[in-house]
VOGU-3710 file (C-alpha; in Angstrom, 3 decimals, decimal comma):
1> mssqprapsr> -8,656/25,217/7,642  -7,253/24,275/11,023  -3,925/25,591/12,219  -0,658/23,788/11,650  -0,430/20,846/14,081  2,520/20,130/16,305  4,934/17,421/15,234  3,872/14,052/16,673  6,049/12,305/19,222  8,229/9,398/18,178
11> gkllavlgaa> 5,925/7,122/20,150  2,891/8,274/18,194  4,706/7,850/14,874  5,749/4,319/15,850  2,239/3,430/16,986  0,603/4,702/13,792  3,167/3,065/11,505  2,933/-0,179/13,478  -0,848/-0,167/13,094  -0,457/0,565/9,389
21> llaistsgpl> 1,953/-2,333/8,938  -0,323/-4,779/10,747  -3,332/-3,587/8,752  -1,762/-3,742/5,289  -0,252/-7,162/6,046  -3,767/-8,619/6,081  -4,449/-7,460/2,526  -2,954/-10,325/0,521  -4,369/-13,179/2,619  -7,804/-11,523/2,838
31> ivacgmhapa> -7,897/-10,989/-0,925  -6,966/-14,609/-1,632  -9,519/-15,861/0,906  -12,213/-13,599/-0,561  -11,755/-14,961/-4,077  -13,589/-12,150/-5,888  -12,288/-11,104/-9,318  -9,578/-8,441/-9,036  -11,287/-5,326/-10,442  -14,572/-6,032/-8,635
41> lgfwrvliag> -12,814/-6,581/-5,318  -10,715/-3,453/-5,799  -13,795/-1,422/-6,729  -15,690/-2,330/-3,554  -12,537/-1,866/-1,474  -11,981/1,748/-2,512  -15,681/2,629/-2,714  -16,499/1,428/0,814  -13,358/2,779/2,439  -13,376/5,989/0,400
51> slqmllatgm> -16,983/6,736/1,350  -16,129/6,395/5,039  -12,997/8,513/4,608  -15,027/11,269/2,927  -17,559/11,165/5,759  -14,701/11,837/8,153  -13,410/14,606/5,903  -16,768/16,387/5,668  -17,226/16,143/9,415  -13,723/17,088/10,559
61> ergalmairp> -12,063/18,911/7,665  -14,905/20,690/5,849  -12,975/23,959/5,541  -9,953/22,234/4,021  -12,167/20,231/1,677  -13,794/23,389/0,334  -10,488/25,250/0,005  -8,546/22,762/-2,145  -6,830/24,426/-5,089  -7,853/23,135/-8,543
71> rdlllafasg> -4,317/21,999/-9,353  -4,079/20,031/-6,112  -7,466/18,483/-6,786  -6,329/17,336/-10,233  -3,184/15,828/-8,732  -5,271/14,025/-6,114  -7,528/12,661/-8,870  -4,437/11,480/-10,771  -3,129/9,802/-7,630  -6,484/8,076/-7,194
81> sllglhyftw> -6,418/6,792/-10,777  -2,924/5,399/-10,193  -4,171/3,856/-6,952  -6,934/2,121/-8,896  -4,394/0,794/-11,385  -2,217/-0,361/-8,480  -5,033/-2,362/-6,907  -6,084/-3,818/-10,254  -2,621/-5,055/-11,214  -1,621/-6,227/-7,751
91> ilsldytsva> -4,883/-7,995/-6,872  -4,905/-9,634/-10,314  -1,331/-10,825/-9,759  -2,549/-12,927/-6,828  -4,471/-15,066/-9,347  -1,200/-16,005/-11,064  1,486/-16,183/-8,383  1,746/-16,772/-4,645  0,968/-14,292/-1,874  4,669/-14,102/-0,955
101> sstvlatsnp> 5,979/-13,422/-4,479  3,212/-10,976/-5,313  3,526/-9,018/-2,076  7,332/-8,883/-2,202  7,348/-7,529/-5,750  4,445/-5,145/-5,174  6,219/-3,661/-2,140  9,574/-3,190/-3,894  8,767/0,516/-4,043  11,339/1,919/-1,544
111> lwvalgawai> 13,903/2,075/-4,344  11,519/3,707/-6,832  10,208/6,111/-4,195  13,702/7,147/-3,106  14,700/7,837/-6,704  11,471/9,737/-7,335  11,800/11,766/-4,139  15,273/12,818/-5,215  14,395/13,550/-8,854  10,902/15,043/-8,441
121> lrektsaltw> 10,504/16,316/-4,879  14,159/17,332/-4,477  14,287/15,549/-1,118  17,685/14,162/-0,236  17,766/10,563/0,946  20,290/9,964/3,723  23,026/7,347/3,512  21,362/5,420/6,350  18,062/5,341/4,459  19,843/4,084/1,328
131> aaiaigiaga> 21,471/1,399/3,485  18,066/0,456/4,875  16,681/0,268/1,327  19,542/-2,040/0,287  18,978/-4,267/3,338  15,230/-4,331/2,730  15,537/-5,148/-0,971  18,019/-7,922/-0,129  15,515/-9,337/2,329  12,754/-9,100/-0,265
141> vllaladaap> 14,934/-10,993/-2,743  15,480/-13,743/-0,171  11,743/-13,947/0,404  11,179/-14,246/-3,336  13,894/-16,911/-3,683  12,355/-18,858/-0,816  9,008/-18,689/-2,535  10,556/-19,794/-5,846  12,282/-22,857/-4,372  11,148/-26,214/-5,817
151> sgtdpwstra> 7,791/-27,241/-4,401  6,262/-29,483/-7,036  5,352/-26,640/-9,380  7,391/-24,644/-11,863  8,081/-21,202/-10,335  9,325/-19,895/-13,679  6,180/-20,757/-15,610  4,686/-18,185/-17,958  1,728/-17,880/-15,606  3,905/-17,084/-12,588
161> lfgdglailg> 6,045/-14,624/-14,548  2,926/-12,831/-15,759  1,774/-12,509/-12,157  5,191/-11,190/-11,143  5,031/-8,582/-13,920  1,624/-7,419/-12,719  2,983/-7,115/-9,175  5,930/-4,996/-10,362  3,538/-2,703/-12,244  1,608/-2,457/-8,988
171> altssatlli> 4,819/-1,363/-7,242  5,495/1,382/-9,775  1,976/2,816/-9,577  2,035/2,602/-5,783  5,350/4,476/-5,736  3,804/7,271/-7,792  0,896/7,600/-5,348  3,320/7,848/-2,398  5,254/10,655/-4,087  2,086/12,592/-4,916
181> aralrvripv> 0,829/12,121/-1,366  4,115/13,406/0,047  3,764/16,544/-2,082  0,074/17,199/-1,382  -0,127/16,322/2,294  1,564/19,642/3,090  -1,645/21,366/1,985  -4,409/18,748/2,264  -5,324/17,026/5,551  -5,300/13,270/5,660
191> atyvgitsls> -9,004/12,321/5,639  -9,708/14,709/2,781  -6,754/13,426/0,763  -7,411/9,701/1,217  -11,139/10,155/0,630  -10,560/11,914/-2,703  -7,946/9,435/-3,906  -9,918/6,361/-2,852  -13,097/7,485/-4,588  -11,070/8,547/-7,653
201> aapvlllagl> -9,762/4,987/-7,905  -13,274/3,505/-8,095  -14,075/4,466/-11,745  -10,799/2,914/-12,953  -11,623/-0,385/-11,279  -15,274/-0,257/-12,352  -14,282/0,216/-15,995  -11,703/-2,576/-15,790  -14,282/-4,904/-14,257  -16,901/-4,127/-16,887
211> lmgssfvpad> -14,405/-4,692/-19,708  -13,321/-8,015/-18,182  -16,869/-9,170/-17,460  -16,378/-9,282/-13,689  -19,258/-9,997/-11,350  -19,621/-7,235/-8,783  -22,099/-9,182/-6,626  -20,633/-11,210/-3,724  -21,302/-14,926/-4,086  -22,453/-15,365/-0,480
221> grqaglllav> -22,350/-13,851/2,982  -18,832/-15,143/3,647  -17,433/-13,421/0,562  -19,296/-10,225/1,440  -17,823/-10,301/4,941  -14,290/-10,809/3,623  -14,828/-8,004/1,119  -15,854/-5,683/3,946  -12,775/-6,735/5,911  -10,530/-5,870/2,940
231> alvphlvgnt> -12,082/-2,402/2,774  -11,972/-1,689/6,510  -8,657/-3,157/7,663  -5,912/-2,782/5,030  -7,489/0,218/3,314  -9,451/2,299/5,818  -6,918/1,709/8,608  -3,703/0,943/6,714  -4,030/3,378/3,811  -5,139/6,238/6,048
241> alnwalgwlp> -2,328/5,664/8,550  0,349/5,572/5,848  -0,900/8,785/4,267  -0,976/10,445/7,688  2,679/9,453/8,153  3,566/10,953/4,763  2,731/14,328/6,233  5,640/13,959/8,641  8,163/11,511/7,185  9,947/11,422/3,805
251> aprvalvilg> 8,320/9,110/1,265  11,260/6,629/1,148  10,974/6,118/4,914  7,259/5,336/4,694  7,912/3,054/1,716  10,354/1,082/3,880  7,579/0,456/6,385  5,423/-0,879/3,535  8,284/-3,260/2,729  7,429/-5,074/5,959
261> epvgatllaw> 4,078/-6,113/4,492  5,401/-9,344/2,889  6,572/-10,574/6,280  3,171/-10,144/7,876  1,385/-11,407/4,765  3,547/-14,522/4,608  2,904/-15,316/8,272  -0,842/-14,835/7,832  -0,833/-16,946/4,652  1,003/-19,639/6,636
271> aflqqtprpl> -1,558/-19,519/9,440  -4,757/-19,317/7,405  -3,999/-20,354/3,812  -1,556/-23,221/4,481  1,186/-21,554/2,392  4,107/-22,801/4,506  7,217/-20,552/4,519  10,648/-22,123/3,987  13,776/-21,557/6,131  15,074/-18,926/3,712
281> tfagaalvmt> 11,886/-16,967/4,341  12,904/-16,270/7,924  16,321/-14,885/6,871  14,620/-12,592/4,385  12,069/-11,532/6,971  14,842/-10,627/9,430  16,519/-8,358/6,869  13,251/-6,709/5,898  12,306/-5,979/9,481  15,799/-4,571/10,132
291> avalslrpaa> 15,209/-2,146/7,272  11,799/-1,251/8,686  13,319/-0,591/12,103  15,899/1,755/10,541  13,105/3,643/8,804  11,452/4,409/12,135  14,295/6,535/13,502  13,449/10,160/14,297  13,199/12,609/11,414  13,186/16,385/11,197
301> prspag> 9,470/17,215/11,371  7,631/18,842/8,491  4,232/20,299/9,274  1,463/19,007/7,005  -2,026/20,387/6,672  -4,215/20,174/9,755
//
């Protein structure tokens, strides 16, 4: 295993987290544009990206890969299973509710992560981080209210509420994966960790797809191209960058960055899917991005695995 790396500069942290935010913001719009059934899309997403991540791990982190402790490996497998459940519930939610509502609810995890970090990891969350969480959640609520405003359809329909419930379940499972990653990244380098968890998510999504009768074959070249984009941009780039950051920053701080995803997703849905945001959306977006900015302040470094 390589030696402990030096703490990254604030500029590097900002650059990586900025790239992660841009990458994950494309997820919702790309998934909607792709149109493949949720478990099938999720399966190809984690299989393609996970295979590439494991190639990086075997090439750059072979010693660490071979030296993983059995307990850590089991935890990584558990995290991957939760990741598969996260993608299944969240991607499926996009069939029942809008990109904005689904993404806002699915990224409500800063609160759950902060509570989990305190209860499980024994990491104290600063008053400023709690303030940022409150600001971010308030912004997310405004985004959801903007999305629920009258627009010719009933936002409180059973169908929409079912989609919202799936998105919340996606937030809870995502929060669990962030907490596990924060614990394991001290001992497991990033490519190895994300490769194991991504590939561990594939069987969950494969089983779900088979039980639901999903087609795993892209309908045409366009759908195949969008599927590849989902795997490469939000997952290979975004997922890897976020897990790298978890080696250096507390989980609630990284979760706050993820909270910025609805802003980017809403703007992309406006540009490419004709889902026009309302004035209240911009107020919510301003609060969310304020919370994200607060999360990017310097932190006491913690050395992860090489």
